[in-house]
Each structure stands twice: as C-alpha cells, then as structure tokens.
N, C-alpha and C positions, 0 to 999 in steps of 0.2 A: 504492500499499499503507500510505504513511504518512498519507493522508487516509483511509484507511478507518480505523486504526486510530484515529484522532482522535473519528472520528465515534462509534467503539463507547466511547471512554472518556467521549465526551461525553454518549452514553445511559447509561452506568452513574452518571456522575455524579443524572442524570435520578432514576433506579431511589433511590439513594441517598436523594434529597429527599424524594421523593414517597411511596415504600415505607413511609419515616420517622415518615409524618402517619396512615397508615391502623389502626392499633392505636387513637388515641383516634376516630375517625371513626365507624370499625365499634364501639364503646362505646355509642358516641351513639347509634346507628342499632337496636341489638339492645334499646333498653327499648322501643322500641315495636313491632318486627318482629321476630317470632323467628329465630334466628343463621341455623338450615339455608336456612328461605327467605330473608332479606334475602340472604344469599350469592349462593342460588340465582337473585335477580331481577336483583342486581348483573352476574352472571356470563354469564346470557343476554340482556341489555341489551348488554353489551359485543362480544357475538359476532355481536348484530346488525350492530353497525356494524362490526366486521371484515370482515363477506360482501358488507357494502355495498359498501365501500372495494374488497373482492376484484372483486369483478363490474362497479362503473362501471366499473374498469381494465378491465374484458375480459381478465381473468386468465384462463387454460386450469387445469383440475381434473386434477392430478397419476392416474397408476393409485393404486389403490388400497394397491398395497402399500408404496406412496412415504408413504401417508396414518394409514395402521392406527395406527404407531405414534405419529401425534400425537397420536391418540384415545388410547392409553395413557398418555401422557403428561399427558394433559387429567386423566384421571380419579385421574391418582397427583397432581398439582400442585395443580387447583381442588378436588375430590373432598375427597379424603382430606390434602392439604394445606389450602387456603385456607380449604375450608369446613368443617373440622373446627375450626381454629383460633377461627375466629369463634363455636362454641360455647363453646370451652374458653375466650376471655377472659371469659365469665359468671360462671366458678368461681378463676378465676386472674386475682391481680392483671396488670395492663396492662408492668411493670416485669418483674414473674417471666415474664410469657409472652414478651414482648421477648428474655428473656436463653436462655430454651429454644429459639426459634425459632432465632437466631444461632449455635448453635449447628454451622447448616448446614456452614461449611467445614470443621469436624472430620470430619462425616460423610462429604462428599465426598472428603477426604483418607483416612478408612478405608478408605471402599468403592473407592478408585483401587487401594489399595496390595491386597485381599484379590485383587480383579479383574485386578491385573495390567495396571493402565492404562499409556497412555503417560505420562500426568500423573503421574510418581514425585515421591515426598519427599525433598527435604535438607534441611540441616540450616537454611538463612534459608527456606523456607518451615515446615518443622516449628515453629522458634522463633517466628517473626512470629504463625502462627496461633495459639500457644499467650499472646504478649502480647496479641494483640486478646482473647480471651478471658477473660485476668486483668483489661484495664481493666474489660470490661463486668461483671466479678465485684466490682470496685469500687465502679463506677457504681451497681448496684442491691444493694449490700451489704446496706441496711435490708430489701429484699425476698428476702434470702435467708433471711431467718428464716423465712420461709411454710413450707419444705419442712418444719419439725417440726408444721405444722397438717395434723391428717388429715384434713380437708375440702377440703383443697388437694390430696393426693396423685389421688385419678381425674384432676381437670383436668391435672395435672402429666404422668402417664402420657398423657393424650390427646395432649396438643400436643408432647410428644415423638414421639410417632407420627407426628403429621403431619408434624414437621419434616424426619424422616428418609424417608417420604412425597412431601414437596417434592420433597427432595433428588434421590432415585431418577427421579422425572420430569422435571427439572433434566438430568440424565447420559442420559438415553434420548433426552429433545429432542436435547441436544447430539450423540450418538454419532448418531444419523438426519437431521439436516441434511442437507439437499439441496437446489441451487440450482434443483432444479424447485419447491421447494415454496416461495413466498414467504412474506414474517414475518406477513403480512396473513392467510393465508390457514391457515400454523403457528396463529396465535393463537383465528381463528375456532375450529377444529378444536378445540383444545384448550379456551376457554373454554366452546363447545357444550356439547362432551360433559360436563364436567366438571359444568356447571350443568343439565345434564338431569339428570344423577345425584342432586345433589341437592335435586333436583324432588323424586324417588320417593325419598329419604332423608325430606325433610320432615315428613310425615304420621306417621310412627314417633320424630320424636327432637320435634319441636317441640311446645310450648305456643301454642295460638292463640286461648288464654283474654285474652293482652293486646294481642292483634293491631289495631295500629292506626298508618294512614298518617297520622302527624302531621306537623309543619312538618319539626319537628329529626330525625325517621327520612327524610323524602325528601329535603331539604338531606343528609346524609350519605348514601343512596345517590346524589345524584347526583354527590357529588364523587366518591364509589369507582369509581363507573363510569367518571367524565371522566379522572381523574385514577391513579387507584389501579388501574385495568384497562386502557382505551384505550390512554392516553400511555403509562405505566409499562408494561404487558406488551409492546407496540410494540418498545419501548427492548431490555426484556429478553429477549425471541427475537433480536431484532438484536445487540446485543452479546456471546448466547450463540454464535451465528453466527460470530462473527471474534476473540474471545477465550478463551483455555480458562478452563473450568469452574472451576476453584476463585478463579481471579480476579474472576469473575464472584461467583461465591460470597461475598468480602469485602464485597457490598453490607449483608450481614447486620450488619456492627461498624459501621457508619457508622450504619443505621438507629436505633438504640437513642441516639445522640448526639441527632440531631433529633429525636428521640422528647421527649428529657428538655430540650432548648431550647423544643420546643412546646408543653410543662406547664407550663413554667417563665412563656411569654408570655402563657398563655391560661388555665390553671388555679392562676398563682403558685405553681407546686410550686418547688421548694427548686433550685438550683442554685449552688455551694459548691464547696472548693480541691479536693475530691475529683474531683468530676466532671471540673475540667479537669485534673488530672495522667492521670487516666483517658483523656483523650482524649486526651490527650498518645501516652499508651500505646499505644490502638489506633491511631494514627497512622504511632508508628515500626514496628509490626507488619506494616500494609500495607506499608509500606515496603520489609520483610522479604520478605516473600513477592513483591512483586514482583518484586525484585533476584533470587530464588530460580529464578525463572520465567525470566529474564533469563541466568541461568548455566547453566541446563538447554538455552538455543537454541543459544547458544554452543559448550556441551559438542556439541549434537547435531550443528551446521554443521562441529564439528574434526573429526567422528568420519566424516562424509560424504566429506570430502575426501581421509582417509586413503584 
C-alpha cells in the first residue's frame, strides 16, 4: 500500500511539472495551427499510442457498461475542457487562463459538498484551498486587471466553463474507476472520444486561412503529445485511481509556479519577491489540504472501530 501511494504521488509530481509547461507550448502551436484542430490532432495521436500499448499487452476489453462513463469523462475533460482552453488562450493572457484553470480544486470541493460525496470539507482542507488560490492571485496580480477589459470577457467565461467541465470529467472518471479498465485503456478511450468530437467541432470554430504545419507548430504538437498527453495523462489516470480527487486536483496550484519559472527561463518574464511569497503560501496550502485528508482518514478509521 505504501509503495502504491508513493508511486501515485510520483505520478502526481510529474503532472505538476509537465502540465505547468503546456500553456507555453499551446500558445506556440496555435500560432500556426487553429486551436481546436491543434487539440484534436494532439489527442488523437495520444489515443493511438494508448490503444497500441493496450493491445500490444493483449489487454481484454471490458463490457461496454464499464467503458461508457470513460467516454463521457473524455468528452468533458478533452473536448469541453482541454480543447476549449486551447481556443480560449487565443483571447486571454496565459497568466489569466492559468489562474482560471487553477480553480479546479475549488470546483471539486463545491461539487462534493453539493453532491454529498464521501470527500468532505474540514477546516484544514477549506483554508488550504483558499490559501492556494490566494497565492495564485498574488502571482498573477498584474493579470487580474484584464478582468476590466471587455474583450477578455468571453474568453474568461469560456475558460471558466472549460475548468468546470474538466472537473466534472475528472470526478466521473474517479467514481467509475474499475480494476477491469487499465489506465492505458481509460486514457485511450478518453482521448479518442474527446479528440474525435474536437474534429467534429473544428470546421465550425477554427479559421483555416492561417493553417500551416511549420516547425514551431510541429515541435509544440510533438511536445504536447508525448509529455502533455501520453506521459502526463497516464500519470493522471493512475494518480486519480489511487488518491482522493481533491488531492489530485491540487496539481492546479503547482502548474502556475512551473509556468512562471518557465516564462522566466525562456521568455525572460519577471520573477520577484511576490512570486516567492506566493509559492510559500501555495505550498503551505497544499500541506494543509494533505493534513486535512489525513485527519479524515483517522476519523473514519476511529468510527469503523467503534
């Protein structure tokens, strides 16, 4: 059990790093490839890999009743989550898009409370989540002024919608996890269903007049397929199957820190004392959330003994 937990946290750490770089890669890619098409190609290439590994390992296909919820999760996470965000970053700054997407842990907690889930809110989880969001607000304080610019409004609404959709898809995948469905198969179904639907939407949304598969676009696509989808999505499915949803959702607080560091290294963006203080607040929030879930487990174990 301890070894499994360690692997799950390692998988979560990989997500925190790799998905922290995807906004940068996406912004590069959509300069030459329309965003919905870009997201569709990325996900279908990843799906090809997932299914190839699954069949090479001679995996057995479970019943449709065990797969259909993975299709729904894929539509919510890939089509209306990942794909919509790829479109949204054309209209909203990457910093603002990141802070909106980082609201995922808050959506998880609210949906759990509304749905009377087993993952309950205690003061440590609540304060830790708010601390994480406060740290993000400090990091992107300059970008918060964008809320006053009307041309960003639609992009903001779209990305909020995408964040909620990704959250719902994540929770559906978590609640319908089955030992009969391997992480590779689950990832393949989700990326395939989501990618195919993006292809359906692309002609109605994308502007093909500037489409060109140039070197930058192809490198960005390769990076997102290999690291952003194949490696990270496998880690995400594994972590989700072994850890509480709210713990896995906390990757959204680490991603922006990675994004800021990458921006500093590659684009010479600012890295100052406010960002350092924000990082400390975010990590303290993560610690509180983790302690909150440990306290829950202790209380549940005590009740079981009684």
